[in-house]
C-alpha positions as CSV (number, residue, x, y, z in Angstrom):
1,M,-118.3,2.7,-17.9
2,N,-116.0,2.4,-14.9
3,D,-114.9,5.8,-13.5
4,K,-112.1,4.4,-11.3
5,K,-108.6,5.4,-12.3
6,H,-105.9,2.8,-12.4
7,L,-102.2,3.1,-12.5
8,S,-100.6,0.5,-14.5
9,V,-96.9,-0.2,-14.5
10,S,-95.8,-2.8,-17.1
11,A,-95.4,-6.4,-15.9
12,I,-91.9,-8.1,-16.0
13,Q,-91.4,-11.6,-17.2
14,N,-88.7,-12.5,-14.7
15,G,-87.1,-10.6,-11.9
16,T,-88.0,-9.0,-8.6
17,V,-90.6,-6.4,-7.5
18,I,-89.9,-4.5,-4.3
19,D,-93.1,-3.0,-3.0
20,H,-94.1,-1.0,0.1
21,I,-91.1,1.3,0.1
22,P,-91.7,4.6,1.9
23,A,-91.9,7.1,-1.0
24,Q,-89.2,9.3,0.5
25,N,-86.8,6.4,0.6
26,L,-87.0,5.2,-3.0
27,F,-83.6,6.5,-4.0
28,K,-82.0,5.2,-0.8
29,V,-83.2,1.7,-1.7
30,I,-81.8,2.1,-5.3
31,S,-78.5,3.2,-3.8
32,I,-78.3,0.5,-1.1
33,L,-78.9,-2.2,-3.7
34,G,-76.6,-0.7,-6.2
35,L,-79.4,-0.6,-8.8
36,D,-77.9,2.6,-10.3
37,K,-74.9,0.5,-11.4
38,I,-76.5,-2.5,-13.1
39,P,-77.6,-2.8,-16.8
40,N,-81.0,-4.5,-16.1
41,Q,-84.2,-2.8,-17.0
42,I,-85.6,-1.1,-13.9
43,T,-89.0,0.5,-13.6
44,F,-90.0,2.5,-10.5
45,G,-92.9,4.5,-9.4
46,T,-93.2,6.8,-6.4
47,N,-95.8,8.7,-4.4
48,L,-98.3,5.9,-5.2
49,E,-101.3,5.6,-2.9
50,S,-100.9,3.1,0.0
51,K,-103.3,2.3,2.8
52,R,-100.4,1.3,5.1
53,L,-97.8,4.0,4.2
54,G,-99.9,6.9,2.9
55,K,-97.5,7.2,-0.1
56,K,-95.3,4.4,-1.3
57,A,-92.8,3.6,-4.0
58,I,-92.3,0.4,-6.0
59,I,-89.3,-0.9,-8.0
60,K,-89.4,-3.6,-10.7
61,I,-86.0,-5.1,-11.7
62,A,-86.0,-7.4,-14.7
63,D,-83.9,-10.6,-14.6
64,K,-82.5,-9.9,-11.1
65,Y,-82.9,-11.9,-8.0
66,F,-81.4,-10.9,-4.6
67,E,-79.5,-12.9,-2.0
68,R,-81.0,-12.8,1.6
69,D,-78.3,-10.4,2.9
70,E,-79.0,-8.0,0.0
71,I,-82.7,-8.1,0.8
72,N,-82.1,-7.4,4.5
73,R,-80.1,-4.3,3.5
74,I,-83.4,-2.8,2.2
75,A,-84.9,-3.2,5.7
76,I,-82.7,-0.3,7.0
77,V,-84.7,2.2,5.0
78,A,-87.9,0.2,4.1
79,P,-88.6,-2.1,7.1
80,L,-92.1,-3.0,5.7
81,A,-90.9,-3.7,2.2
82,K,-92.2,-6.8,0.4
83,L,-90.5,-8.6,-2.4
84,N,-92.3,-10.5,-5.1
85,I,-90.2,-13.0,-7.1
86,I,-91.5,-13.2,-10.7
87,R,-90.9,-16.1,-13.1
88,D,-92.7,-16.1,-16.4
89,Y,-95.0,-13.2,-15.4
90,E,-96.2,-15.1,-12.3
91,V,-95.4,-14.3,-8.6
92,V,-93.7,-17.5,-7.5
93,E,-92.5,-16.3,-4.1
94,K,-93.2,-13.5,-1.6
95,M,-90.7,-12.3,0.9
96,L,-90.6,-9.9,3.7
97,V,-87.4,-8.0,4.6
98,E,-85.9,-8.4,8.1
99,V,-83.6,-6.0,9.8
100,P,-80.3,-7.9,10.1
101,D,-78.4,-8.1,13.4
102,E,-75.4,-6.4,11.8
103,I,-74.9,-3.7,9.2
104,K,-71.6,-3.4,7.3
105,G,-70.6,-0.8,4.7
106,I,-74.0,0.8,4.2
107,V,-74.2,3.6,6.8
108,K,-71.6,6.2,8.0
109,C,-71.0,6.5,11.7
110,V,-72.4,9.8,13.0
111,N,-69.3,10.4,15.2
112,P,-66.9,12.5,13.2
113,K,-63.9,11.3,15.3
114,C,-64.8,7.6,14.7
115,I,-62.0,5.7,12.9
116,T,-64.4,4.9,10.1
117,N,-64.6,8.6,9.3
118,V,-60.9,9.3,9.7
119,E,-59.2,6.2,8.1
120,N,-60.2,3.8,5.3
121,V,-62.1,1.4,7.6
122,T,-65.5,0.0,6.6
123,P,-68.2,1.1,9.0
124,K,-69.8,-1.8,11.0
125,F,-72.8,-1.6,13.3
126,R,-74.8,-3.9,15.6
127,V,-78.5,-3.3,15.3
128,V,-79.7,-2.3,18.8
129,D,-83.4,-1.6,17.9
130,K,-85.0,-3.4,15.0
131,K,-88.3,-1.4,15.1
132,S,-86.8,2.1,14.9
133,V,-83.5,0.8,13.2
134,S,-80.9,2.1,15.7
135,L,-77.3,1.1,15.1
136,K,-74.4,1.0,17.5
137,C,-71.0,1.5,15.9
138,H,-68.6,-1.5,16.3
139,Y,-65.6,0.8,16.8
140,C,-66.7,3.9,18.8
141,E,-70.1,2.6,20.2
142,K,-71.9,5.7,19.1
143,I,-75.6,5.1,18.4
144,T,-77.0,6.2,15.0
145,D,-80.8,6.4,14.7
146,Q,-82.9,6.4,11.5
147,E,-83.2,10.2,11.5
148,H,-79.4,10.8,11.4
149,M,-78.2,8.0,9.0
150,N,-76.0,9.0,6.2
151,Y,-75.6,6.3,3.5
152,L,-72.4,5.5,1.8
């Protein structure tokens, strides 16, 4: 008899699996991708063991495939995330996220006097550091780092 314990999360026939999400950022990824607003079946697990992250989260979305710009949005909060594209229960493609050069409409500017916090203007940032994910506001030039990001 095998004493090892296994966690099993049911397989999906078609869709996307997002793996290697830092456990504490699971709900940020759900929000950034708008998964809380779609009718698809979604399974997620959090605080799962990970050699690389310590604790990780995973999301399985049935019958949903993402555009490259959507995938890159994930990189803001899960820069090591991996996506597995599933067709007929088989992984047909694996993708890594990449931090994009520009972020628009995801993060609030930390400057309370920025026009994006005063008027109805969509926040836009240039990524100045892809490793630590630091963003420079297009309007006021204030730098927002990972620790101080507030998501829209």
